[in-house]
N, C-alpha and C positions, 0 to 999 in steps of 0.2 A: 165227179167233183161235187162236193156239197154246195148247196146254194144258201144254206143257213148255217151259222156257226155260233158258238158261245163266245162272249167276251166277258172279261172279269176285271175288277179293280178292288183295291182295299182303301177305304176312305181314311183309315187311321195311319197306315204305314204303306205308301204307294210302292208298288212292284215287289212286295214281299207278302207271303201267304201262309203264315204259321197257323196251326190249328186253334190257338187261343184267340186269334183275331177273327174267327169266322163270323161273329155278329156284324162285323164292319165290312165284310166282303159282299160285293154285289155281282150277280151274274145277269146277263141279258142274252136272249136268243134272237139274233138279228141276221139280216141278209149280208152277203159278202160285201156289197158296196157300202152299206152302213158301217159294217165292222171296220173296213179300211179307213173310212173317214174318222171313226172314233179313235182308232189306234194312232193315226198320223196327224190328228188335230193338235192344237196347243193345249187342250185339257189334259192335265197330267193324270196318269194312272191306268188307263184302259189298255188291255192287251188281249190277244187271242187266248182262249182257254180250250182245253181238251174236254171231251165228254167225260173222261175219267175224273177230271178235276171237279166237274159239276156234280158227279155221283158221290164223290168223296165229301163235298160240301153238304149234300143232302143227308148222308149218314151222320155227319157231325150235328146237323140241325135236329135230326130225329133223336140222337142220344141226349142232347140238351133238354129236349121237351120232357123227358122222363124225370 
């Protein structure tokens, strides 16, 4: 079991992650306990992310820099 996981949120449109909103998407790499607290707290928008989601975000970020 992983001890660290990715969490993500979209500041513009919570709980939706279209490619056009990628500048507004945040990713954090945190421990499982912190991730649980972020997801289940009253702050809206945080949810668990897969590693593939993060890699897709990085490719979009790299494309936009060109």
